[in-house]
C-alpha positions as CSV (number, residue, x, y, z in Angstrom):
1,M,120.0,66.9,162.8
2,P,118.6,63.5,162.2
3,A,121.1,60.7,161.5
4,E,119.9,60.1,158.0
5,A,120.6,63.7,157.1
6,T,124.3,63.3,157.8
7,H,124.7,60.6,155.1
8,V,126.8,61.9,152.3
9,S,125.2,60.8,149.0
10,E,128.2,61.6,146.8
11,D,130.7,58.7,147.0
12,P,134.3,60.0,147.3
13,Y,135.7,56.8,145.8
14,G,134.1,57.7,142.5
15,D,131.9,54.6,142.1
16,S,128.5,53.4,143.1
17,Y,129.6,51.6,146.3
18,D,127.4,52.5,149.2
19,G,127.9,49.6,151.5
20,G,127.0,46.0,151.1
21,L,129.1,43.6,149.1
22,R,131.3,45.3,146.5
23,K,132.3,43.3,143.5
24,V,136.0,43.9,142.7
25,A,138.4,42.8,140.0
26,R,142.2,42.9,140.8
27,V,145.2,42.3,138.6
28,V,148.3,40.3,139.4
29,L,150.4,42.0,136.7
30,L,153.7,40.4,135.8
31,D,156.4,41.8,133.6
32,P,158.9,39.8,131.5
33,Q,161.1,39.3,134.6
34,D,158.1,37.9,136.6
35,R,158.0,41.0,138.8
36,V,154.6,41.9,140.1
37,L,153.3,45.5,140.1
38,L,151.9,46.8,143.4
39,L,150.5,50.2,144.2
40,H,151.5,52.1,147.3
41,G,148.6,53.5,149.3
42,H,147.8,55.0,152.6
43,E,144.9,56.1,154.8
44,P,143.9,59.5,153.3
45,E,144.3,61.3,156.6
46,D,147.3,59.3,157.9
47,P,150.2,58.7,155.4
48,A,152.1,56.7,158.0
49,D,149.3,54.1,157.8
50,D,150.4,52.6,154.5
51,W,150.5,49.4,152.5
52,W,151.1,47.9,149.1
53,F,148.3,46.3,147.0
54,T,147.5,45.0,143.5
55,P,145.8,47.3,141.0
56,G,142.0,47.0,140.6
57,G,138.7,48.1,141.9
58,G,135.0,47.9,141.8
59,L,132.8,47.1,138.8
60,E,131.0,50.0,137.3
61,G,127.5,49.7,135.8
62,D,127.1,46.4,133.9
63,E,130.7,45.8,133.1
64,T,132.2,42.4,133.5
65,R,135.0,41.7,136.0
66,E,137.4,41.3,133.1
67,E,136.4,44.8,131.7
68,A,136.7,46.2,135.2
69,A,140.2,44.7,135.7
70,L,141.5,46.2,132.4
71,R,139.8,49.6,133.0
72,E,141.1,49.9,136.6
73,L,144.6,48.8,135.5
74,A,144.7,51.5,132.8
75,E,143.3,54.2,135.1
76,E,145.7,53.4,138.0
77,T,148.9,52.6,136.1
78,G,148.5,53.8,132.5
79,I,149.3,50.2,131.4
80,T,147.1,49.2,128.5
81,E,149.3,46.6,126.7
82,V,148.1,43.7,128.7
83,E,147.4,40.0,128.1
84,L,144.7,39.3,130.7
85,G,144.6,35.7,131.8
86,R,142.4,33.6,134.0
87,V,141.2,34.2,137.5
88,L,143.8,32.9,140.0
89,W,142.2,33.6,143.3
90,R,139.0,34.7,144.9
91,R,138.5,36.1,148.4
92,M,136.1,37.9,150.6
93,C,137.5,40.7,152.6
94,S,136.4,43.5,154.9
95,F,138.5,46.4,156.1
96,P,138.2,50.0,157.3
97,F,139.4,52.7,154.9
98,A,138.6,56.5,154.6
99,G,136.2,56.5,157.4
100,R,134.0,53.6,156.4
101,R,134.0,49.8,156.2
102,W,134.5,48.1,152.8
103,D,133.1,44.6,152.2
104,Q,134.5,43.1,149.0
105,D,134.2,40.0,146.8
106,E,137.6,40.1,145.1
107,W,138.7,38.2,142.0
108,Y,142.4,38.3,141.1
109,Y,143.3,38.0,137.4
110,L,146.7,37.0,136.1
111,A,148.0,39.4,133.5
112,R,151.2,39.9,131.6
113,T,152.8,43.0,130.0
114,T,156.0,44.2,128.5
115,Q,155.0,47.8,129.4
116,T,156.8,48.6,132.7
117,E,156.5,52.4,132.9
118,T,153.6,53.4,135.1
119,R,151.6,56.6,135.2
120,A,148.2,57.0,136.9
121,V,145.9,58.6,134.4
122,A,142.4,58.6,135.9
123,L,142.4,58.4,139.6
124,T,139.3,59.3,141.6
125,E,139.5,62.0,144.2
126,L,140.0,59.5,147.0
127,E,142.6,57.7,145.1
128,R,144.5,61.0,144.5
129,R,144.6,61.4,148.3
130,S,145.6,57.9,149.1
131,V,147.7,56.3,146.2
132,V,151.2,57.6,146.1
133,G,153.1,55.4,143.6
134,A,153.8,52.0,142.1
135,R,156.6,49.6,142.2
136,W,157.6,46.3,140.5
137,W,158.5,43.7,143.1
138,T,160.3,40.4,142.7
139,C,159.0,37.4,144.6
140,E,162.1,37.4,146.8
141,E,161.6,41.1,147.6
142,L,158.0,40.4,148.6
143,A,159.0,37.5,150.8
144,Q,161.5,39.8,152.7
145,A,159.3,42.9,152.8
146,H,158.6,44.5,156.2
147,E,155.8,46.6,154.7
148,T,152.2,45.6,154.8
149,V,151.1,43.9,151.5
150,Y,147.6,42.9,150.5
151,L,147.0,40.1,149.8
152,T,148.8,39.2,153.1
153,R,150.0,35.9,151.5
154,L,150.9,37.4,148.2
155,A,154.6,36.4,148.4
156,E,153.7,32.7,149.0
157,L,150.9,32.8,146.4
158,L,153.2,34.4,143.8
159,R,155.9,31.8,144.4
160,T,153.5,29.0,143.9
161,L,152.2,30.7,140.7
162,L,155.7,31.1,139.3
163,D,156.7,27.6,140.2
164,E,153.6,25.7,139.2
165,G,151.7,28.0,136.8
166,P,148.2,29.2,137.2
167,P,145.7,26.9,138.9
168,A,143.3,25.0,136.7
169,E,140.4,26.5,138.7
170,P,140.3,29.7,140.8
171,V,141.5,29.1,144.3
172,T,139.2,30.4,147.1
173,L,141.4,32.0,149.7
174,D,140.5,32.5,153.3
175,S,138.4,35.6,154.1
176,E,140.4,38.5,155.5
177,I,138.8,40.8,158.0
178,V,140.8,43.7,159.2
């Protein structure tokens, strides 16, 4: 069978990503106690290969990054009572996941909520196989965590955010290639 015939045209992630640079909006969601919400995920075929990450995902159609951030947050957590703030950080990253490489241009938005109960309401098929929960973390818990957390510097960045407030302009973080 020719190599091009083995390409699967249906994207298991549920969006239009087919390689190249994926535009992503992520949310640094804080509750009234300044805890940050992280999702717990793993490689679909290997639950032992796990990590924690901020809610968010790729843009769909012609939506803005702000629209994508709010949509993804609602789909992944059920949280809709959100005050979306400015972009805190931007980064380029590349990582293997679910049998392919993901190259992403990620923007991280600050958001606040009083709604702390989470419930995934609209996960894609791949997310149903790889996202297993959510947890609110204090900055101190993140700093002491032995688990893998993405962004890898999230504890340090969150501490600076809580101590100094949001940056006047988005901070460009170092690229992360896994």
